[in-house]
N, C-alpha and C positions, 0 to 999 in steps of 0.2 A: 504494500500500500504506500501511498504518498504521505510522507510525514511533513506536514506544513510547519511544525515547530522547528525543524532543522534549518529552515530558510529564514528564520527570524520572524518577528511579529508581522502579520499580514494587515494590510490596509483594507478595511471593510466598509461597504456602503451603509449608510444609515437608512433604515427603512422609513418610508413615508407613512405617517400615522393614518390608520384607517384604510390603507391601500393593500388589498390582498389579491388583486387581480393577477399579479405576476408571480405569485407563490407557486413554485414548482416542486418544492420538497417540504414535507412536514416531519419534524422530529418529535417523537413521542417519548416521554418519560414512561417508565414501566410501573414501579411500585407506587400505589396511590392514585395512579392515572388510568392504567389499563388493567392492573392487577390489584385486588383488594387484599392486603396482607395484614394479619393480626400481629403486628410487630412485637407486642408485649409477650406474646406466646411463642412466636416464631424464633426470635433470636436466642432466648434461653434454650429452646429445644435444639436449635442448630449448634450452639456452642457445646452443649452436652454431647451431642451425637458425634461431632468431629473430634472432640477431646477423647471420647471413648475409643474412637478408631485408632488414634495415635498413642494411646496410653502405654502401649508396650515400649515405646521409645522415649516418651516425655510425659511427666506427671501433669495431670490437668491443672493443678494450681500454678504450674510453671508455663504450661502451654497457652492458656487463654490470655494472660497478660502479654505474652510474646506475640500472639496472634493479633491482639489489639494494637500493640505498638507498631508492628510491621504494616498493618493496614493503614495506620495514620501516616507512616513514612511514605507509603505508596501514594496516598491521597495528596500529600504535600510535595511530592517530587515534581520538579520542573525541569529535569534533565531530559532533553528530547532524544538523547542517544540511547535511552533504555526504555523498554516497554514497562507497563505497569506490573506485569508478571515478574520481570527482572528486578524491578525496584522492590517488590514485595519479598522476593527470594533473598536478595542481598541483605535486607534488614532482618528477615526471619532467621536465616542460618548464621548470622554473625554471632560468633561465640558459642554456637551450639555444637555439641559433640557429634550429633548425628547429621550426616550430609544429605543434600538433596537427592542423590542417587538412591537413597534408602526411603526418605519420607515422601518425595513427590509421587511415586507410584501408589503410596498409601492414600494420599490426598485424592489422586485420580480415581482410585477404586471407591473412595467414599462418595464422590460426586456421582459416580455411575450407579452405585448400589444403595446408598443410604439417603442421599439428598432427596430423591423422589418421594420418600416416605413423609417428608415435611409438607407435602401438598395439603394436608388437612388444615393447615393454618392459613390457607389462601384460597381465593375464589375469583373468578373473572368479574371485572366491573361490568355492570349491566349496560349493554349496548356498545361496549368497547369494540368488539369485532366488527360490528356494522359500521362504526365510524372509520376504522382503519381500512376496511374493505371499500368504503365509499371514496376515500382519498386515493387509493390505488386505482379504482375503476375510473376516476376522473382523469387519469393520465399523469398524476403526480407521483413522486417517489415518497415512500414511507420509510422512516428510519427509527430503529429502537435506540434512543439516546438515553440509556440508563447509565448511571455512574459505573464505570467499568472496573469494579473492585472484585468481581467474581470471574472465574474461568468461563469459557464459552459453553461448556457442557452444563454448567449451573444456570446460566442465563437462558439457554434454550429449554431447559427443564421448566423454568419459570414461565416461559412463553407457552409451554404446553398447559401449565396451570391456568393461564389466561385464555386458552383456546385460540391461540394465534400462531401456533408453531408451523402451520402450513402456508402462511401468507408470504408473498415474495418481497421481503424487505430489501431495500437497496444497501443497507448497512445495519449491522447489530454491533454496538460497541461492547467490547469485552476486554479483559485485562491482558489478553494476548495481542490484540491488534491496536491498542491505544497506548499512548505515551503520557497521557494526562487524565485527571479526573475532574468532575464537577467539584467546586464551582469555578475552577480556573478558566479564564478566557481561552487559554491554549487548547482546552478540550474542545470547545466549539470551533476554533480555528482549524483544528485537525480534521474535524468532521467535514467542514466546508472544503478543505483542501482535498480530502479523499474523494469527495463527490464531484469535484471539479465545477462547482457552481459559485455564485455570488451569495454572500450572506443575506442580501436583500431579497433573494428568491426563497428564503427559508422562513418557516414558522415553527417555533418551539412550543409544544403543548405539554404542560405539566402542572403539578399542584404544589411544588416547593418553591417558595419565594427566593431563598438564597441560592439554591442550586439551579433552578430552571430559568429564572429571570436573569441570571448571569449571562445568558445568551445575548441580551441586549448590549453587552459590553463590546461585542464584535459586530453589531448591526443587524442581528437577527430579531425579527418581530416575535412577540411572545403572547401566548394565550394561557391565562391562569385558570386552571380547572377548579370549579366549585362543586360541592361545598367543603370538601376535606382539605382545606388549605393548610400547609405547614409554613409557619412564619416565626423564625427565631429572633426577630428584631434586629438582625445584623445588616439588613438591606431594606431600603424603602420599597414598599409594595406598590409599584407603579407599572403594572403590565400594560401592554398595548391593547389587549383585549382580555376580557374575563367572562366566564359563564360556565354552563354545564358542558360536559364532554360532548353530548349529543348535538350541540350547536356548532361544532367545528366545521362540518361540511357546509352548513348553511352560510357561515361566515365566508368560507372560501368561495362559495358560489355567488356571493353578493345578494342572497335572498334575506327574507325576514329572519332575524335572529335576536336572541336576548343578550348577546355579548356586548359589554360596555367598552367603548373606545376610551382609552386613558385620558384623564383630565390632569393638568399640571398639579402636582402636589397631592394627588389622590392617594389615600392610604386606607388600610383596613381599620 
């Protein structure tokens, strides 16, 4: 893939407010937007399951803090010369007696065999498949722009949970094919570079103010999905559009919709 980050910061066009007629590509967040995840139940179950799988090599009370530190190191990495997978591995195996040649096959087996069992903590967002299918049927490209902190096998499994695994996405961001994570602008620059389009041709659809509205920093228009908005107070809540997921195709087609065009200074 083309790594836009290696060429330096890209100059992006600023989208015209309210103009969606030239949108050719729609970026969809996954969790909370297309997939309803009970995060309070999912993550404890996930941590327990993966810790149990590697307990032969590393104690759970050592593994989970190391996993969290390495994940944060990957999220904060801005070195375009390494993928997210490489950034995670460098941090995780630093000072660990067990090498990647031993543990990585264990992780891979976990995601193939155990991760699918966590499906009970997630369900498709109502109408999500119809929205994505409508975007694709309109001739636009659909992208799964989930923060790429998981391997491809895990993200594709979550797409199965969402009932979207068979749809022809132009790109699915994973920790193998990306060099940056949300909310860094480089994450969105890399998507645009990979797709070979202009930022002004894209619309980011998501429910997380800090992570998904960061697309505005490179000139991508944004649609904040209601009602399950995540806002940690670290970024002004000023989307270009906001409304229910079901209204995204209406907005793109210029028909009647409930999405609100951003007003200066508007906040939740």
